[in-house]
ROVODREN-27016 format. One line per 5 residues: number of its first residue (from 0); their letters; for each residue x, y, z of C-alpha. Coordinates in pm, whole numbers, plus 50000, padded with zeros to 5 digits. Example, Ala and Ser with C-alpha at 12.3 -4.5 7.8 and 13.67 -1.06 7.14 Angstrom:
REM residues 2
0	as	51230:49550:50780; 51367:49894:50714
This chain:
REM residues 113
0	rygcf	16623:36059:17416; 16521:35712:17299; 16803:35512:17452; 16938:35395:17118; 17168:35503:16836
5	ngqal	17028:35713:16550; 16999:35634:16178; 17321:35808:16088; 17508:35594:16341; 17349:35284:16183
10	ilymk	17480:35378:15840; 17831:35448:15972; 17833:35127:16177; 17717:34915:15880; 17986:35071:15659
15	qlydk	18247:34994:15924; 18132:34631:15947; 18124:34598:15568; 18475:34742:15531; 18602:34488:15785
20	gikvs	18412:34200:15620; 18210:34131:15935; 17876:33960:15882; 17582:34041:16106; 17212:33971:16141
25	lvnfs	16966:34260:16113; 16607:34285:16229; 16382:34574:16132; 16086:34660:16357; 15837:34880:16173
30	ieqsd	15563:35049:16373; 15257:35043:16150; 15074:35373:16157; 14781:35285:15933; 14615:35056:16188
35	ldigy	14570:35326:16450; 14513:35693:16430; 14821:35765:16637; 14974:36105:16676; 15334:36210:16715
40	nqrnn	15347:36148:17092; 15183:35804:17070; 15422:35697:16792; 15722:35818:16992; 15595:35636:17302
45	aikmv	15556:35317:17097; 15909:35354:16959; 16049:35415:17308; 15868:35103:17434; 16015:34895:17148
50	vdmln	16365:35033:17212; 16340:34970:17588; 16235:34608:17533; 16509:34546:17275; 16777:34707:17492
55	enkhv	16722:34431:17748; 16910:34199:17508; 17283:34229:17573; 17399:34087:17238; 17237:34342:17009
60	kvfry	17277:34709:16920; 16956:34910:16876; 16914:35195:16624; 16622:35427:16551; 16584:35451:16175
65	lsnqv	16335:35675:15995; 16034:35800:16187; 15873:35464:16257; 16147:35204:16247; 16388:35046:16491
70	vvvad	16675:34830:16363; 16860:34570:16567; 17212:34464:16468; 17325:34133:16615; 17647:33937:16584
75	nvnas	17461:33630:16463; 17120:33490:16374; 17072:33329:16716; 17113:33663:16893; 16865:33833:16660
80	keave	16614:33548:16698; 16645:33567:17075; 16584:33944:17066; 16271:33894:16852; 16142:33613:17074
85	nftkk	16192:33820:17390; 16029:34123:17230; 15731:33927:17097; 15664:33767:17433; 15676:34100:17619
90	yndii	15467:34281:17357; 15201:34008:17360; 15199:34010:17741; 15128:34384:17738; 14839:34334:17497
95	ennpe	14692:34042:17693; 14724:34205:18035; 14615:34555:17931; 14316:34525:17696; 14241:34896:17742
100	ielpd	14571:34989:17576; 14558:35006:17199; 14902:34939:17053; 15005:34963:16687; 15096:34655:16491
105	ikilf	15466:34599:16455; 15604:34424:16147; 15932:34241:16191; 16172:34173:15904; 16489:33960:15935
110	ldw	16792:34036:15717; 17113:33834:15729; 17422:33996:15589
């Protein structure tokens, strides 16, 4: 439905990586709901937009986690940084070119493991 793996798959995948001793870089994208009075459909549309943009990066795996979070798992820090840079540019372009569209803030958190 969203074009990404779900939260349960994220947990299983992280356990598999941990058991094999494989280190990865994680990025959490949190769609902030307090800034906008967004309903269920608007939040899901925002999540789908985030997932679609992140799926354009070939070196990451994208997971939906909780109701308002998307997690990217990358093989290394460079791949996660590239995914964030690509996402940020596209997201900012949407905001600049479509002032009538009100989008929620998205907080980005890097985690290296």
